C-alpha positions as CSV (number, residue, x, y, z in Angstrom):
1,M,-5.2,-16.2,6.3
2,N,-2.8,-17.7,3.7
3,D,-4.1,-16.6,0.3
4,S,-3.1,-20.0,-1.1
5,D,-5.4,-21.7,1.4
6,T,-8.0,-23.6,-0.8
7,A,-11.6,-23.6,0.3
8,I,-13.3,-25.5,-2.6
9,T,-11.9,-27.7,-5.3
10,V,-14.1,-28.5,-8.3
11,E,-13.2,-31.4,-10.6
12,C,-15.2,-31.9,-13.8
13,L,-14.1,-35.4,-14.8
14,P,-13.9,-36.3,-18.5
15,A,-17.3,-37.8,-18.8
16,S,-17.8,-37.7,-22.5
17,Y,-20.9,-35.6,-23.3
18,G,-22.1,-35.8,-19.7
19,D,-21.5,-34.5,-16.2
20,C,-19.5,-36.1,-13.5
21,I,-18.4,-33.5,-10.9
22,L,-16.5,-34.0,-7.6
23,V,-16.4,-31.1,-5.2
24,T,-14.2,-31.1,-2.1
25,C,-14.1,-28.7,0.7
26,D,-11.3,-28.4,3.2
27,L,-12.7,-28.2,6.8
28,E,-9.3,-27.9,8.5
29,R,-9.8,-24.3,9.6
30,S,-13.3,-25.0,11.1
31,A,-14.3,-26.5,14.5
32,E,-15.0,-29.7,12.6
33,P,-12.3,-32.3,13.1
34,K,-9.8,-32.2,10.3
35,R,-11.2,-33.9,7.3
36,T,-12.5,-33.3,3.7
37,W,-16.1,-32.8,2.9
38,R,-17.1,-34.3,-0.5
39,L,-20.0,-33.8,-2.9
40,L,-20.4,-35.9,-6.0
41,I,-22.8,-34.7,-8.7
42,D,-23.8,-37.2,-11.4
43,T,-21.8,-40.1,-12.9
44,G,-21.8,-39.4,-16.6
45,P,-22.9,-42.2,-19.0
46,D,-22.1,-45.7,-18.0
47,E,-19.0,-46.1,-20.2
48,C,-17.3,-43.4,-18.1
49,W,-17.5,-45.4,-14.8
50,P,-13.9,-46.5,-15.0
51,I,-12.8,-42.9,-14.9
52,L,-15.0,-42.1,-11.9
53,K,-14.0,-45.3,-10.2
54,A,-10.3,-44.5,-10.6
55,R,-10.8,-41.0,-9.2
56,L,-12.8,-42.2,-6.2
57,G,-10.1,-44.9,-5.6
58,K,-7.6,-42.0,-4.9
59,I,-9.6,-40.9,-1.8
60,E,-7.7,-42.0,1.3
61,P,-9.8,-44.6,3.2
62,D,-10.5,-43.9,6.9
63,T,-9.6,-46.2,9.8
64,R,-12.6,-48.4,8.9
65,D,-11.3,-48.8,5.3
66,K,-14.2,-46.6,4.1
67,R,-14.2,-43.8,1.5
68,H,-16.8,-41.3,2.6
69,I,-18.9,-39.1,0.3
70,D,-21.0,-36.7,2.3
71,L,-23.5,-36.1,-0.4
72,A,-24.2,-37.6,-3.8
73,I,-26.6,-35.8,-6.1
74,I,-28.1,-37.6,-9.1
75,S,-29.5,-34.4,-10.8
76,H,-32.0,-35.9,-13.2
77,I,-32.8,-39.0,-15.3
78,D,-30.9,-38.3,-18.5
79,H,-28.4,-41.0,-19.3
80,D,-25.4,-38.6,-19.6
81,H,-26.0,-37.7,-15.9
82,I,-27.3,-40.9,-14.3
83,G,-25.9,-43.7,-16.6
84,G,-23.2,-44.8,-14.3
85,A,-25.2,-44.6,-11.1
86,H,-26.0,-48.3,-10.9
87,L,-22.3,-49.0,-11.1
88,L,-21.4,-46.4,-8.5
89,F,-23.9,-47.5,-5.9
90,S,-23.4,-51.3,-6.4
91,D,-19.6,-51.1,-6.2
92,T,-18.2,-53.1,-3.3
93,S,-14.5,-52.8,-4.1
94,L,-13.9,-49.1,-3.0
95,G,-15.6,-49.2,0.4
96,L,-17.8,-46.3,-0.5
97,E,-20.3,-44.9,2.0
98,F,-22.7,-41.9,1.6
99,G,-24.0,-39.4,4.1
100,D,-27.0,-38.7,1.9
101,V,-28.1,-39.3,-1.7
102,W,-30.4,-36.8,-3.4
103,F,-32.5,-38.1,-6.3
104,N,-36.1,-37.5,-7.3
105,A,-37.9,-40.7,-8.3
106,R,-41.4,-41.3,-9.6
107,Q,-42.9,-41.1,-6.1
108,H,-41.6,-37.6,-5.6
109,L,-43.2,-35.9,-8.6
110,G,-46.3,-34.7,-6.9
111,E,-49.0,-36.2,-9.2
112,R,-52.0,-38.1,-7.9
113,G,-52.1,-41.8,-8.4
114,V,-48.4,-42.1,-8.1
115,V,-47.0,-45.6,-8.4
116,E,-46.0,-47.6,-5.3
117,A,-42.8,-46.1,-3.7
118,Q,-39.6,-47.9,-4.6
119,T,-36.4,-48.1,-2.7
120,L,-33.4,-46.1,-3.9
121,G,-31.5,-49.4,-4.3
122,R,-34.1,-50.8,-6.7
123,I,-34.0,-47.7,-8.8
124,L,-30.3,-47.1,-9.0
125,G,-29.2,-50.7,-8.9
126,A,-27.8,-50.9,-5.4
127,G,-28.7,-52.3,-2.0
128,D,-31.4,-51.0,0.2
129,T,-29.1,-49.4,2.8
130,L,-28.4,-46.2,1.0
131,P,-29.6,-43.0,2.7
132,W,-32.2,-41.2,0.5
133,N,-33.1,-37.5,0.5
134,R,-32.4,-37.3,4.3
135,A,-32.0,-33.6,4.2
136,F,-35.6,-33.3,3.0
137,D,-37.0,-36.0,5.4
138,G,-37.2,-38.5,2.6
139,G,-39.4,-36.2,0.5
140,A,-38.8,-34.6,-2.8
141,I,-35.7,-32.4,-3.4
142,V,-37.7,-29.4,-4.5
143,T,-37.9,-25.7,-3.9
144,Q,-40.9,-24.5,-1.8
145,G,-43.1,-21.4,-1.6
146,D,-42.8,-18.3,-3.7
147,R,-39.1,-17.5,-3.0
148,G,-37.9,-20.2,-5.4
149,Y,-35.0,-21.5,-3.3
150,V,-34.4,-23.5,-0.1
151,E,-31.4,-23.0,2.2
152,V,-30.6,-26.5,3.4
153,Q,-29.8,-26.7,7.1
154,T,-26.4,-28.0,7.9
155,D,-23.8,-27.8,10.6
156,P,-22.4,-24.2,10.5
157,H,-18.9,-25.5,10.1
158,L,-19.9,-27.4,6.9
159,P,-20.4,-26.1,3.4
160,K,-23.8,-24.3,3.0
161,L,-26.1,-25.6,0.3
162,T,-28.9,-23.6,-1.3
163,L,-31.3,-25.5,-3.6
164,L,-32.3,-23.4,-6.6
165,S,-34.0,-26.1,-8.8
166,P,-36.3,-27.9,-9.4
167,T,-39.6,-26.2,-8.6
168,P,-42.8,-28.1,-8.0
169,K,-44.0,-27.1,-11.4
170,R,-41.0,-28.7,-13.1
171,L,-41.4,-31.9,-11.1
172,A,-45.1,-32.0,-12.1
173,A,-44.1,-31.6,-15.8
174,L,-41.7,-34.6,-15.5
175,A,-44.5,-36.7,-13.9
176,K,-46.6,-36.4,-17.1
177,V,-43.8,-38.0,-19.2
178,W,-42.0,-40.2,-16.6
179,D,-42.7,-43.5,-18.3
180,R,-41.6,-42.3,-21.7
181,E,-38.4,-40.7,-20.2
182,V,-37.5,-43.9,-18.3
183,K,-37.8,-45.8,-21.6
184,K,-35.3,-43.4,-23.1
185,L,-33.0,-43.8,-20.1
186,K,-33.0,-47.6,-20.5
187,A,-32.2,-47.1,-24.2
188,K,-29.3,-44.8,-23.1
189,Q,-30.8,-41.8,-24.8
190,T,-30.3,-38.3,-23.6
191,N,-32.6,-35.4,-24.2
192,T,-31.8,-32.3,-26.2
193,T,-34.1,-29.5,-27.4
194,V,-31.2,-27.5,-28.9
195,E,-31.4,-26.4,-32.5
196,R,-28.2,-26.9,-34.4
197,G,-26.7,-24.8,-37.2
198,R,-23.8,-23.5,-35.1
199,S,-21.4,-21.0,-36.5
200,R,-17.9,-22.5,-36.9
201,E,-16.4,-19.1,-37.7
202,F,-16.5,-16.2,-35.4
203,P,-18.4,-13.2,-36.7
204,N,-18.8,-10.3,-34.4
205,L,-19.4,-11.9,-31.0
206,A,-22.3,-9.6,-30.3
207,T,-24.0,-11.1,-33.4
208,L,-23.6,-14.5,-31.8
209,A,-24.7,-13.5,-28.3
210,N,-27.7,-11.4,-28.9
211,P,-30.2,-13.3,-31.1
212,K,-33.3,-14.6,-29.3
213,T,-32.9,-18.2,-28.4
214,R,-35.7,-20.7,-27.7
215,S,-35.5,-21.8,-24.0
216,D,-35.0,-25.5,-23.1
217,R,-38.3,-27.4,-22.9
218,S,-37.0,-30.8,-21.9
219,A,-38.9,-32.1,-18.8
220,P,-36.0,-34.1,-17.4
221,N,-33.6,-31.1,-17.8
222,G,-36.2,-28.9,-16.1
223,S,-36.3,-31.3,-13.1
224,S,-32.5,-30.9,-12.5
225,I,-31.3,-30.6,-8.9
226,T,-29.2,-27.4,-8.9
227,V,-27.3,-26.1,-5.9
228,L,-25.3,-23.0,-4.8
229,L,-22.5,-24.2,-2.6
230,E,-20.8,-21.8,-0.3
231,H,-17.8,-22.4,2.0
232,R,-15.5,-19.9,3.7
233,D,-16.9,-17.0,1.7
234,T,-16.2,-18.9,-1.6
235,S,-19.1,-20.1,-3.8
236,V,-19.9,-22.4,-6.8
237,L,-23.1,-22.6,-8.8
238,L,-23.6,-26.2,-10.0
239,A,-26.4,-26.0,-12.5
240,A,-26.8,-29.5,-14.0
241,D,-29.2,-29.1,-16.9
242,A,-31.5,-26.6,-15.2
243,F,-33.6,-24.0,-17.0
244,S,-32.2,-20.5,-17.2
245,T,-35.5,-19.0,-16.2
246,V,-35.8,-21.1,-13.1
247,L,-32.3,-20.3,-11.9
248,G,-32.8,-16.6,-12.6
249,S,-36.0,-16.4,-10.6
250,A,-34.5,-18.2,-7.6
251,L,-31.4,-16.1,-7.6
252,V,-33.4,-12.8,-7.8
253,H,-35.2,-13.8,-4.7
254,L,-32.0,-14.9,-3.0
255,I,-30.5,-11.5,-3.8
256,Q,-33.5,-9.7,-2.4
257,D,-33.6,-11.7,0.8
258,R,-29.9,-11.5,1.5
259,K,-29.7,-7.9,0.5
260,V,-26.6,-8.3,-1.6
261,A,-25.5,-6.5,-4.7
262,H,-27.2,-7.3,-8.0
263,P,-26.0,-9.4,-9.9
264,I,-24.9,-11.9,-7.3
265,E,-21.2,-12.8,-7.6
266,V,-20.0,-16.4,-7.5
267,D,-16.5,-17.8,-7.9
268,A,-17.4,-20.5,-10.3
269,F,-20.5,-21.4,-12.4
270,K,-20.8,-24.9,-14.0
271,L,-22.8,-24.0,-17.1
272,S,-26.2,-25.7,-17.5
273,H,-26.7,-28.4,-20.1
274,H,-23.0,-28.5,-21.2
275,G,-23.2,-24.9,-22.4
276,S,-26.4,-25.2,-24.5
277,R,-27.6,-21.8,-25.8
278,A,-31.1,-22.8,-24.7
279,N,-30.0,-22.9,-21.0
280,L,-27.9,-19.7,-20.7
281,L,-30.1,-16.8,-21.8
282,T,-28.5,-13.4,-21.6
283,S,-31.0,-12.4,-18.9
284,L,-29.4,-14.9,-16.5
285,L,-26.1,-13.1,-16.7
286,N,-27.9,-10.0,-15.5
287,V,-28.6,-11.9,-12.3
288,V,-25.4,-13.9,-11.7
289,R,-21.8,-13.4,-12.6
290,A,-18.8,-15.6,-12.1
291,E,-15.0,-15.4,-12.4
292,N,-14.8,-19.0,-13.7
293,Y,-17.3,-20.7,-16.1
294,L,-17.0,-24.5,-16.4
295,V,-18.0,-26.5,-19.5
296,S,-18.4,-30.3,-19.2
297,T,-18.6,-32.0,-22.6
298,D,-16.4,-33.5,-25.3
299,N,-18.7,-32.0,-28.0
300,S,-20.1,-35.4,-29.0
301,R,-23.8,-36.2,-29.6
302,F,-25.2,-32.6,-29.6
303,G,-22.2,-30.5,-30.3
304,H,-22.2,-28.5,-27.1
305,P,-21.1,-26.0,-26.0
306,D,-22.9,-23.6,-28.3
307,D,-20.9,-20.7,-29.6
308,E,-23.8,-18.4,-28.7
309,T,-23.5,-19.4,-25.0
310,L,-19.7,-18.8,-24.8
311,A,-20.2,-15.4,-26.6
312,R,-22.7,-14.4,-24.0
313,V,-20.3,-15.4,-21.2
314,V,-17.4,-13.5,-22.8
315,L,-19.4,-10.3,-23.4
316,Y,-21.8,-10.3,-20.4
317,G,-20.3,-12.7,-17.9
318,G,-18.1,-10.2,-15.9
319,I,-14.6,-8.7,-16.1
320,Q,-12.1,-11.0,-17.7
321,P,-14.1,-14.2,-17.2
322,K,-12.3,-17.5,-17.5
323,L,-13.7,-20.4,-19.6
324,W,-12.7,-23.8,-18.4
325,F,-13.1,-26.9,-20.6
326,N,-12.8,-30.5,-19.5
327,Y,-11.8,-31.6,-23.0
328,K,-9.1,-30.3,-25.3
329,T,-10.9,-30.6,-28.6
330,P,-10.6,-28.5,-31.8
331,Q,-14.0,-27.1,-31.1
332,N,-13.1,-25.9,-27.6
333,E,-9.6,-24.8,-28.7
334,R,-11.1,-22.2,-31.0
335,W,-12.0,-20.2,-27.9
336,A,-8.4,-20.2,-26.8
337,A,-7.1,-18.3,-29.9
338,P,-4.8,-15.6,-28.6
339,D,-6.2,-12.9,-30.9
340,L,-9.8,-13.6,-29.8
341,R,-8.9,-13.6,-26.1
342,H,-6.9,-10.4,-26.4
343,K,-9.6,-8.6,-28.3
344,H,-12.4,-9.5,-25.8
345,G,-10.4,-9.7,-22.6
346,Y,-11.2,-13.2,-21.4
347,R,-9.1,-16.2,-20.3
348,T,-9.3,-20.0,-21.0
349,A,-8.1,-23.2,-19.5
350,L,-7.8,-26.5,-21.4
351,P,-6.7,-29.8,-19.9
352,S,-3.3,-31.2,-20.7
353,D,-4.5,-34.6,-21.7
354,I,-7.7,-36.6,-22.2
355,T,-7.8,-37.9,-18.6
356,S,-7.2,-34.5,-16.8
357,G,-10.6,-32.8,-17.0
358,I,-11.0,-29.6,-15.0
359,H,-9.3,-29.2,-11.7
360,L,-10.1,-25.8,-10.2
361,E,-8.9,-24.7,-6.7
362,L,-10.7,-21.8,-5.2
363,P,-9.0,-20.0,-2.3
364,A,-10.8,-19.2,0.9
365,K,-11.8,-15.6,1.5
366,G,-12.8,-15.9,5.1
């Protein structure tokens, strides 16, 4: 095997304070006919649609003049994740087609007296021909049983997806506030439960990392669809805005069932909720470690990522972890200071310009 052979490429597009992530997997070495498998997670707020459209326009169309995305995940109903979905799914200029779309709507939330089912097109502003939650037979994208995760059945030559969030409890919590949250979405509001008061100077990093932090309580964030993607012995944890406690519980059971070392090692971890301190408790880093930690935000609106989060990654996230930022801002650049990196033995990557975002190529290991 050539060490430079890329298995997974992760792109965190510059989506302002939101998430818009394109993951591609090279299938050339498998029995699958030579092609690229694509996963799109979220769209960022609606004003970021031109950036996403330009990136999707670079996908080479097939012989039918179609650009294929195997799976699109709309993780939850906050504007900074779903805002551009209606533009994505209603676009006719790119020839987009989707193998499946994962999205939990009102009818999937598990509460009695649910409103009449709606089509995906009516909800996301597209036609009624989109596939919807096919991998779950049209039902909710939700973990099941007491193990806290679901390994989604796919062709063995394709990337493996393990669903880690949401749980039935978290969908039920969203059901109780659905109408209120939809009103927020229509007003282009995004949830945050994070206390501010961040430190702009760096005291001892242990002082930043260790104080007890209140966990995220936002019902939409708790309903986030989170997946562990594995391909050719390479792995990426894509956490949306999921709760640290939910991810930790699911991963503990996954470790037990797979009989792998604790903590589980992944190649890249897209930090939950743009690096909020309420979504990366130190206890989670006792369960999962990564070589690369990805932060998707321009620091606007809520000031993410929190210094507490990055201090936890630096101190407890593994040997020489690498922090990736999809914006080069003064706030993010503070973490690239040579003396700080040298003292604590971590690495950083910042984009060269405002349109670059994160482009991370992970080599195949098998």
